[in-house]
MDAnalysis code that builds the backbone (N, CA, C; Angstrom):
import MDAnalysis as mda
import numpy as np

u = mda.Universe.empty(285, n_residues=95, atom_resindex=np.repeat(np.arange(95), 3), trajectory=True)
u.add_TopologyAttr("name", ["N", "CA", "C"] * 95)
u.add_TopologyAttr("resid", np.arange(1, 96))
u.add_TopologyAttr("resname", ["MET", "ILE", "ALA", "GLN", "THR", "ALA", "LEU", "ASN", "TYR", "SER", "ALA", "LEU", "THR", "ILE", "PRO", "LEU", "PRO", "GLU", "ASP", "LEU", "ILE", "TYR", "GLY", "VAL", "SER", "PRO", "HIS", "PRO", "LEU", "ALA", "CYS", "GLY", "LEU", "GLY", "LEU", "ASN", "ILE", "GLY", "ALA", "GLY", "GLN", "VAL", "PHE", "PRO", "GLU", "VAL", "ASN", "PHE", "THR", "LEU", "PRO", "ALA", "MET", "ASN", "ILE", "ASP", "GLU", "ALA", "THR", "TRP", "PRO", "GLU", "VAL", "VAL", "ALA", "HIS", "TYR", "ASP", "GLU", "MET", "ALA", "SER", "GLN", "ILE", "LEU", "ARG", "ARG", "ALA", "VAL", "SER", "LEU", "GLY", "VAL", "PRO", "GLY", "ILE", "VAL", "LEU", "GLU", "PHE", "GLU", "LEU", "LEU", "ARG", "ARG"])
u.atoms.positions = np.array([
    [-3.525, -30.330, -3.047],
    [-3.962, -29.086, -2.424],
    [-3.598, -29.120, -0.947],
    [-3.146, -27.986, -0.438],
    [-2.774, -27.878, 0.968],
    [-3.983, -27.411, 1.756],
    [-4.342, -28.174, 2.787],
    [-5.469, -27.788, 3.639],
    [-5.015, -26.693, 4.589],
    [-5.827, -25.666, 4.739],
    [-5.514, -24.576, 5.646],
    [-6.610, -24.449, 6.686],
    [-6.190, -24.139, 7.895],
    [-7.126, -23.942, 8.984],
    [-7.231, -22.453, 9.268],
    [-8.432, -21.952, 9.373],
    [-8.640, -20.543, 9.700],
    [-8.247, -20.313, 11.150],
    [-7.496, -19.248, 11.387],
    [-7.087, -18.899, 12.735],
    [-7.913, -17.713, 13.214],
    [-8.353, -17.783, 14.440],
    [-9.109, -16.696, 15.045],
    [-8.275, -16.086, 16.163],
    [-8.175, -14.768, 16.154],
    [-7.388, -14.071, 17.162],
    [-8.305, -13.157, 17.966],
    [-8.021, -13.067, 19.248],
    [-8.808, -12.184, 20.103],
    [-7.969, -11.030, 20.651],
    [-6.648, -11.073, 20.389],
    [-5.772, -10.009, 20.874],
    [-4.539, -9.934, 19.979],
    [-3.891, -8.781, 19.987],
    [-2.652, -8.612, 19.244],
    [-1.506, -9.314, 19.964],
    [-0.601, -9.898, 19.227],
    [0.572, -10.535, 19.836],
    [1.449, -9.491, 20.510],
    [1.583, -8.337, 19.891],
    [2.332, -7.219, 20.469],
    [1.325, -6.078, 20.659],
    [0.769, -5.961, 21.840],
    [-0.325, -5.005, 22.044],
    [0.087, -3.536, 22.126],
    [1.326, -3.250, 22.508],
    [1.740, -1.864, 22.700],
    [2.611, -1.393, 21.537],
    [2.260, -0.272, 20.926],
    [3.049, 0.230, 19.795],
    [4.524, 0.432, 20.133],
    [4.822, 0.840, 21.338],
    [6.223, 1.066, 21.712],
    [7.022, -0.235, 21.803],
    [6.352, -1.371, 21.821],
    [7.043, -2.667, 21.848],
    [7.315, -3.223, 20.451],
    [6.821, -2.543, 19.413],
    [7.081, -2.975, 18.041],
    [8.521, -2.618, 17.675],
    [9.262, -3.596, 17.224],
    [10.656, -3.397, 16.830],
    [10.804, -3.887, 15.396],
    [11.254, -3.005, 14.517],
    [11.417, -3.323, 13.102],
    [12.331, -4.532, 12.938],
    [11.847, -5.556, 12.238],
    [12.648, -6.750, 11.964],
    [12.569, -7.823, 13.035],
    [11.781, -7.590, 14.081],
    [11.694, -8.561, 15.180],
    [10.255, -9.032, 15.329],
    [10.095, -10.336, 15.395],
    [8.780, -10.937, 15.567],
    [8.821, -11.911, 16.745],
    [7.733, -12.026, 17.490],
    [7.692, -13.029, 18.554],
    [7.793, -14.455, 17.994],
    [7.454, -14.605, 16.708],
    [7.482, -15.924, 16.073],
    [8.212, -15.829, 14.730],
    [9.566, -15.766, 14.764],
    [10.318, -15.669, 13.508],
    [10.023, -16.859, 12.592],
    [10.178, -16.619, 11.306],
    [9.903, -17.640, 10.306],
    [11.202, -18.074, 9.646],
    [11.544, -19.355, 9.761],
    [12.732, -19.904, 9.102],
    [12.364, -20.252, 7.663],
    [13.025, -19.576, 6.721],
    [12.711, -19.763, 5.300],
    [13.651, -20.740, 4.618],
    [14.653, -21.190, 5.279],
    [15.631, -22.081, 4.680],
    [16.880, -21.321, 4.268],
    [17.939, -22.041, 4.017],
    [19.228, -21.468, 3.620],
    [19.723, -20.422, 4.616],
    [19.356, -20.598, 5.888],
    [19.813, -19.703, 6.937],
    [19.071, -18.386, 7.031],
    [18.015, -18.214, 6.267],
    [17.263, -16.963, 6.271],
    [16.113, -17.081, 7.273],
    [16.162, -16.254, 8.303],
    [15.119, -16.242, 9.325],
    [14.498, -14.852, 9.367],
    [13.249, -14.755, 8.970],
    [12.565, -13.470, 8.932],
    [11.913, -13.220, 10.289],
    [12.185, -12.038, 10.835],
    [11.638, -11.672, 12.132],
    [12.566, -11.994, 13.277],
    [13.792, -12.425, 12.979],
    [14.744, -12.801, 14.028],
    [15.694, -11.658, 14.380],
    [15.415, -10.443, 13.897],
    [16.221, -9.293, 14.273],
    [17.010, -8.673, 13.141],
    [17.185, -9.397, 12.061],
    [17.906, -8.852, 10.917],
    [16.888, -8.545, 9.814],
    [17.050, -7.421, 9.126],
    [16.113, -7.009, 8.085],
    [16.738, -7.281, 6.724],
    [15.979, -7.929, 5.854],
    [16.460, -8.293, 4.527],
    [15.683, -7.523, 3.466],
    [16.368, -7.128, 2.391],
    [15.626, -6.499, 1.298],
    [14.739, -7.521, 0.604],
    [13.615, -7.039, 0.092],
    [12.697, -7.898, -0.659],
    [12.506, -7.286, -2.032],
    [12.622, -8.109, -3.060],
    [12.431, -7.657, -4.432],
    [11.267, -8.437, -5.024],
    [10.278, -7.698, -5.518],
    [9.118, -8.316, -6.173],
    [9.279, -8.148, -7.674],
    [9.056, -9.208, -8.411],
    [9.120, -9.081, -9.855],
    [8.166, -10.050, -10.529],
    [7.809, -9.707, -11.752],
    [6.941, -10.561, -12.547],
    [7.351, -10.429, -14.003],
    [6.709, -11.176, -14.831],
    [7.020, -11.176, -16.248],
    [6.456, -9.950, -16.949],
    [7.045, -9.585, -18.089],
    [6.386, -8.584, -18.921],
    [5.102, -9.191, -19.485],
    [4.252, -8.365, -20.037],
    [3.015, -8.883, -20.627],
    [3.371, -9.845, -21.759],
    [2.955, -11.083, -21.617],
    [3.249, -12.094, -22.625],
    [2.332, -13.284, -22.444],
    [2.160, -14.043, -23.496],
    [1.398, -15.292, -23.403],
    [2.249, -16.333, -22.699],
    [1.587, -17.160, -21.914],
    [2.290, -18.254, -21.248],
    [1.641, -19.543, -21.710],
    [2.381, -20.288, -22.485],
    [1.908, -21.579, -22.965],
    [3.133, -22.448, -23.265],
    [2.913, -23.624, -23.761],
    [4.029, -24.540, -24.036],
    [5.055, -23.910, -24.979],
    [4.580, -23.177, -25.964],
    [5.486, -22.602, -26.966],
    [6.369, -21.496, -26.374],
    [5.845, -20.734, -25.414],
    [6.607, -19.619, -24.849],
    [7.301, -19.975, -23.537],
    [7.098, -21.191, -23.046],
    [7.649, -21.566, -21.738],
    [9.163, -21.361, -21.637],
    [9.965, -21.731, -22.640],
    [11.405, -21.460, -22.539],
    [11.715, -19.965, -22.373],
    [10.941, -19.102, -23.035],
    [11.123, -17.665, -22.892],
    [10.735, -17.205, -21.481],
    [9.676, -17.769, -20.933],
    [9.246, -17.451, -19.566],
    [10.361, -17.787, -18.580],
    [10.891, -18.989, -18.683],
    [11.971, -19.419, -17.781],
    [13.193, -18.529, -17.953],
    [13.509, -18.156, -19.190],
    [14.666, -17.295, -19.449],
    [14.480, -15.921, -18.801],
    [13.265, -15.370, -18.843],
    [13.002, -14.078, -18.199],
    [13.240, -14.176, -16.689],
    [12.672, -15.179, -16.054],
    [12.859, -15.346, -14.607],
    [14.330, -15.548, -14.272],
    [15.015, -16.350, -15.062],
    [16.434, -16.620, -14.817],
    [17.246, -15.329, -14.907],
    [16.984, -14.535, -15.935],
    [17.723, -13.282, -16.109],
    [17.438, -12.309, -14.974],
    [16.173, -12.151, -14.615],
    [15.818, -11.221, -13.534],
    [16.463, -11.642, -12.215],
    [16.321, -12.902, -11.868],
    [16.871, -13.381, -10.591],
    [18.396, -13.275, -10.581],
    [19.025, -13.635, -11.671],
    [20.493, -13.561, -11.739],
    [20.994, -12.130, -11.546],
    [20.358, -11.174, -12.219],
    [20.784, -9.777, -12.089],
    [20.548, -9.248, -10.676],
    [19.416, -9.597, -10.094],
    [19.115, -9.158, -8.729],
    [20.133, -9.740, -7.743],
    [20.420, -11.013, -7.877],
    [21.365, -11.652, -6.953],
    [22.778, -11.123, -7.126],
    [23.193, -10.854, -8.362],
    [24.517, -10.261, -8.582],
    [24.622, -8.904, -7.882],
    [23.568, -8.113, -8.007],
    [23.580, -6.794, -7.372],
    [23.582, -6.927, -5.850],
    [22.822, -7.858, -5.328],
    [22.784, -8.078, -3.877],
    [24.167, -8.471, -3.353],
    [24.857, -9.330, -4.092],
    [26.206, -9.739, -3.687],
    [27.143, -8.533, -3.717],
    [27.049, -7.716, -4.769],
    [27.936, -6.547, -4.867],
    [27.667, -5.548, -3.741],
    [26.433, -5.489, -3.253],
    [26.099, -4.600, -2.149],
    [26.407, -5.217, -0.786],
    [26.685, -6.510, -0.762],
    [27.010, -7.192, 0.489],
    [25.827, -7.401, 1.411],
    [24.630, -7.545, 0.847],
    [23.470, -7.765, 1.711],
    [23.586, -9.135, 2.391],
    [23.144, -9.243, 3.646],
    [23.279, -10.507, 4.371],
    [22.302, -11.585, 3.915],
    [21.277, -11.196, 3.197],
    [20.267, -12.121, 2.686],
    [19.310, -11.327, 1.835],
    [18.469, -12.012, 1.086],
    [17.516, -11.316, 0.221],
    [16.294, -12.196, 0.038],
    [15.146, -11.565, -0.118],
    [13.899, -12.273, -0.380],
    [13.472, -11.916, -1.794],
    [13.323, -12.915, -2.640],
    [12.830, -12.706, -3.997],
    [11.393, -13.185, -4.044],
    [10.506, -12.289, -4.435],
    [9.096, -12.658, -4.538],
    [8.677, -12.526, -5.993],
    [8.124, -13.606, -6.521],
    [7.663, -13.559, -7.902],
    [6.369, -14.323, -8.026],
    [5.612, -13.941, -9.028],
    [4.328, -14.578, -9.273],
    [4.555, -15.980, -9.828],
    [3.846, -16.940, -9.284],
    [3.871, -18.299, -9.834],
    [2.759, -18.394, -10.851],
    [3.140, -18.563, -12.070],
    [2.181, -18.554, -13.160],
    [2.001, -19.963, -13.718],
    [0.840, -20.226, -14.225],
    [0.572, -21.529, -14.848],
    [0.852, -21.440, -16.335],
    [1.276, -22.554, -16.843],
    [1.436, -22.581, -18.281],
    [0.333, -23.347, -18.902],
])
């Protein structure tokens, strides 16, 4: 288990609405593979999950196949569109 510390804030990092710039953060987040969120470039985000199905040892190969197919199709489309990067968000499910 990862220990988390609660953070308390007393002020906004960017207090003035006119200083908000889409895609720019005072503290960009490096996600790996050269993807930096908040560094000035905006990336599309795709959220996906499984269809309604049981998740257990017997269906696990089908679960993996669904994720593989969804991610592969999304990435192929992203490449065809020439996006500079992409964020894939999916539910982490237990088996």
